[in-house]
Structure formats: structure tokens, C-alpha cells
TIRO-811199 format. One record per residue: residue number from 1; x, y, z of N, C-alpha, C in turn. Coordinates in pm, whole numbers, plus 50000, padded with zeros to 5 digits. Example, Ala and Ser with C-alpha at 12.3 -4.5 7.8 and 13.67 -1.06 7.14 Angstrom:
BEGIN
- i npx npy npz capx capy capz cpx cpy cpz
- 1 51319 49431 50780 51230 49550 50780 51320 49670 50780 $
- 2 51285 49775 50708 51367 49894 50714 51290 50003 50787 $
END
This chain:
BEGIN
- i npx npy npz capx capy capz cpx cpy cpz
- 1 10273 07719 46661 10223 07804 46785 10182 07679 46869 $
- 2 10075 07595 46835 09988 07514 46945 10062 07441 47052 $
- 3 10194 07359 46900 10258 07240 46988 10350 07321 47143 $
- 4 10427 07477 47056 10493 07545 47171 10433 07571 47290 $
- 5 10285 07617 47291 10206 07662 47413 10192 07506 47489 $
- 6 10131 07455 47424 10130 07303 47507 10259 07243 47566 $
- 7 10329 07282 47538 10482 07213 47540 10498 07312 47727 $
- 8 10404 07454 47723 10463 07473 47809 10337 07469 47918 $
- 9 10255 07402 47878 10136 07357 47991 10023 07457 47978 $
- 10 10031 07490 47873 09896 07620 47795 09806 07513 47736 $
- 11 09685 07528 47761 09612 07434 47661 09501 07520 47636 $
- 12 09436 07512 47516 09328 07627 47491 09315 07556 47321 $
- 13 09221 07628 47284 09177 07607 47123 09269 07730 47036 $
- 14 09329 07635 46954 09451 07717 46830 09392 07680 46725 $
- 15 09381 07754 46627 09319 07771 46499 09443 07744 46377 $
- 16 09398 07698 46265 09535 07747 46164 09450 07839 46044 $
- 17 09510 07919 46031 09460 08064 45968 09465 08044 45803 $
- 18 09356 08036 45749 09329 07955 45618 09261 08041 45530 $
- 19 09325 08095 45406 09276 08172 45311 09248 08111 45160 $
- 20 09097 08170 45121 09072 08133 44990 09102 08248 44886 $
- 21 09206 08224 44782 09249 08324 44687 09185 08267 44584 $
- 22 09111 08337 44483 09146 08239 44356 09029 08101 44358 $
- 23 08991 08052 44440 08934 07923 44472 09026 07814 44529 $
- 24 09193 07848 44586 09267 07796 44597 09287 07836 44764 $
- 25 09247 07732 44869 09293 07756 44982 09432 07775 45009 $
- 26 09479 07832 45107 09633 07863 45146 09649 07919 45302 $
- 27 09782 07885 45329 09758 07932 45456 09848 08075 45448 $
- 28 09803 08142 45609 09804 08294 45580 09986 08294 45547 $
- 29 10046 08238 45552 10212 08236 45544 10233 08264 45387 $
- 30 10199 08104 45346 10196 08103 45159 10131 08235 45145 $
- 31 10004 08300 45135 09959 08367 45110 10084 08498 45111 $
- 32 10143 08541 45236 10207 08644 45198 10338 08639 45136 $
- 33 10425 08501 45124 10510 08461 45039 10493 08483 44909 $
- 34 10352 08440 44859 10298 08441 44719 10269 08601 44679 $
- 35 10175 08659 44751 10138 08786 44696 10209 08868 44785 $
- 36 10274 08914 44889 10305 09008 44961 10484 08977 45043 $
- 37 10560 08964 44889 10711 08943 44933 10765 09058 45000 $
- 38 10680 09186 44975 10776 09322 44993 10740 09381 45139 $
- 39 10857 09367 45239 10749 09395 45390 10700 09523 45409 $
- 40 10787 09617 45279 10740 09722 45294 10641 09792 45220 $
- 41 10559 09729 45172 10409 09738 45076 10336 09836 45144 $
- 42 10270 09889 45028 10146 09991 45104 10036 09916 45072 $
- 43 10027 09838 45007 09916 09732 44954 09822 09742 45120 $
- 44 09747 09774 45095 09645 09754 45226 09589 09627 45244 $
- 45 09574 09542 45149 09541 09346 45191 09675 09331 45270 $
- 46 09786 09344 45196 09909 09286 45203 09972 09341 45418 $
- 47 09923 09455 45423 09931 09529 45569 09883 09484 45655 $
- 48 09701 09432 45640 09668 09372 45708 09708 09224 45735 $
- 49 09728 09184 45624 09831 09002 45621 09901 09050 45721 $
- 50 10003 09122 45746 10122 09125 45816 10060 09181 45949 $
- 51 09982 09241 46000 09928 09294 46122 09844 09167 46145 $
- 52 09791 09085 46107 09723 08922 46124 09889 08798 46159 $
- 53 09947 08804 46111 10060 08754 46085 10117 08810 46221 $
- 54 10140 08900 46238 10198 08965 46331 10146 08941 46529 $
- 55 09975 08930 46468 09914 08875 46608 09927 08712 46635 $
- 56 09924 08657 46523 09934 08498 46537 10068 08443 46601 $
- 57 10170 08513 46572 10334 08501 46590 10331 08466 46724 $
- 58 10249 08598 46807 10247 08603 46929 10174 08534 47016 $
- 59 10040 08495 46966 09946 08422 47021 09879 08302 46975 $
- 60 09929 08259 46868 09909 08192 46770 09723 08216 46734 $
- 61 09672 08159 46647 09560 08238 46552 09445 08200 46668 $
- 62 09379 08307 46652 09257 08340 46754 09163 08334 46642 $
- 63 09041 08303 46701 08910 08289 46634 08824 08431 46595 $
- 64 08909 08549 46671 08855 08637 46644 08953 08746 46645 $
- 65 08955 08867 46545 09061 08914 46493 08991 09108 46558 $
- 66 09075 09156 46604 09035 09285 46615 08933 09378 46508 $
- 67 08829 09464 46575 08789 09527 46453 08890 09604 46346 $
- 68 08860 09579 46189 08914 09651 46125 09007 09557 46032 $
- 69 09038 09422 46069 09109 09342 46047 09017 09240 45953 $
END
């Protein structure tokens, strides 16, 4: 997302979302691939992960997320 935004002339601070699971760091995308492969899941953690991914896909990883995520 950062490269895409910067090519449009939009500068700002962009972050890479990293999670620590069982002592191992991984990106949000890798977490979803490994732990939430079913997009129709009702698992609360996976539902939140998909909501965060949706936010990140639109505007890039932001420093602050809405309450409840």
C-alpha cells in the first residue's frame, strides 16, 4: 500500500502490521493464511483479523484502529 500511495504523491506514515503468536512474529496476512483460511468463519479473532485487513487494504496499516478491534 505504501508504494502505491507514494506513487500517487500521497506521503505519510505507513506501518506494517505485525502480530506475535506463540512467540513468533508474523504479518497479518500470514496470520490469516495460517489460522483463518475460512472466510466464512465465526471465530471472533478471525472475524476481527478480516476487519483489520479490510481497513488496511483501503488505507494501509494505520497506527490506531477503531475501538473494538
